C-alpha positions in Angstrom: 0.0 0.0 0.0 1.5 3.4 -1.0 2.0 6.1 1.7 -0.6 8.3 0.0 -3.3 5.5 0.1 -2.4 4.7 3.7 -2.7 8.4 4.7 -6.1 8.6 3.0 -7.3 5.5 4.7 -6.1 6.9 8.1 -7.9 10.2 7.3 -11.1 8.3 6.5 -11.0 6.3 9.7 -10.2 9.4 11.8 -13.1 11.3 10.2 -15.6 8.5 10.9 -14.3 8.0 14.4 -14.6 11.7 15.2 -18.1 11.9 13.7 -19.2 8.9 15.8 -17.6 10.3 19.0 -19.3 13.7 18.5 -22.7 12.2 17.8 -22.5 9.8 20.7 -21.3 12.6 23.0 -24.2 14.8 21.9 -26.7 12.0 22.4 -25.3 11.4 25.9 -25.6 15.1 26.9 -28.9 16.0 25.2 -30.7 12.6 25.6 -31.7 12.7 21.9 -30.0 11.7 18.8 -28.2 14.4 16.8 -29.6 15.3 13.4 -29.8 18.0 10.7 -32.9 19.3 12.5 -30.6 21.3 14.7 -30.3 23.8 11.9 -34.1 24.4 11.7 -34.6 25.8 15.2 -34.6 29.5 14.0 -32.1 32.2 14.4 -30.4 31.6 17.7 -26.9 31.2 19.1 -27.6 27.5 19.5 -28.2 27.2 15.8 -24.9 28.9 14.9 -23.1 26.7 17.3 -24.6 23.6 15.6 -23.0 24.4 12.3 -19.4 23.4 13.3 -20.7 20.4 15.1 -22.7 19.2 12.1 -19.7 19.8 9.8 -17.8 17.1 11.6 -20.7 14.9 12.8 -22.4 14.7 9.4 -20.8 11.5 8.1 -22.2 9.5 11.1 -25.6 11.1 10.8 -25.8 10.5 7.1 -24.9 6.8 7.5 -27.2 6.3 10.5 -30.2 7.8 8.6 -29.3 5.9 5.4 -29.1 2.5 7.1 -32.2 3.1 9.1 -34.0 4.2 5.9 -32.8 1.1 4.1 -34.4 -1.2 6.7 -37.5 0.7 7.5 -38.4 2.4 4.2 -36.9 -0.2 1.9 -34.8 2.3 0.0 -33.2 1.3 -3.3 -29.6 0.1 -3.4 -28.5 3.1 -5.6 -29.6 5.6 -3.0 -27.9 3.8 -0.2 -24.7 3.5 -2.3 -24.8 7.2 -3.2 -25.2 8.2 0.5 -22.4 5.9 1.5 -20.0 7.5 -1.0 -21.1 11.0 0.1 -20.6 10.1 3.7 -17.2 8.5 3.0 -15.9 11.5 1.0 -17.2 13.9 3.8 -15.4 11.8 6.4 -12.2 11.8 4.3 -12.3 15.6 4.1 -13.0 16.1 7.8 -10.4 13.5 8.8 -7.8 15.3 6.5 -8.7 18.6 8.2 -8.2 17.1 11.7 -4.9 15.5 10.8 -3.6 18.7 9.1 -4.6 20.6 12.2 -2.9 18.2 14.5 0.3 18.2 12.4 0.3 22.0 12.2 0.1 22.3 16.0 2.8 19.8 16.5 0.7 17.2 18.3 1.1 14.7 15.5 4.4 14.0 13.6 4.4 14.2 9.8 4.5 10.4 9.5 6.1 8.7 6.6 9.2 10.4 5.1 10.0 10.5 1.4 13.0 8.6 0.1 16.1 8.8 2.3 19.0 11.1 1.6 22.0 9.0 0.8 25.5 10.6 0.7 26.6 11.4 -2.8 29.8 9.4 -2.6 27.9 6.1 -2.0 25.1 6.5 -4.6 25.7 9.3 -7.1 29.2 8.4 -8.3 29.7 9.6 -11.8 26.7 12.0 -11.7 27.7 15.6 -12.4 25.5 17.2 -9.8 26.6 20.0 -7.5 24.3 18.9 -4.7 25.9 17.1 -1.8 23.0 14.6 -1.6 20.7 12.9 -4.1 17.5 11.0 -3.6 17.5 7.2 -4.2 16.5 3.8 -3.1 18.8 2.2 -0.5 18.1 -1.4 -1.7 18.6 -1.0 -5.5 21.0 2.0 -5.4 19.0 3.6 -8.2 18.6 7.4 -8.2 15.1 8.8 -8.2 13.8 10.9 -11.0 
């Protein structure tokens, strides 16, 4: 698995986990499930506070409503698949935002590094570069493009 694919998978998982934790926390505090109806309570500070909450909790709410609708209302497979893709993409974006914020604040390290720097004398013999290091693969001793 490539580092980019692994990073995307990690972002997707973090997004769904954060959405589930926020929604479960809201349900524990308010004694009712969270939903998009929080936005329909008129112009009030509570409504404006619900917007950032729903931005991160939406993937869980979408999946919960979709799976309940698939059982109760017998929704078609295409609708369920479309909602799943939408929820997954939303979770990927919110997870990416959370990971970027954690990395920017220094809480989380940057993770996988690119190719290692190898001293020029060991790898880049015969190359007429003025750089003291060049990128390459340690196992095959080939230089990167």
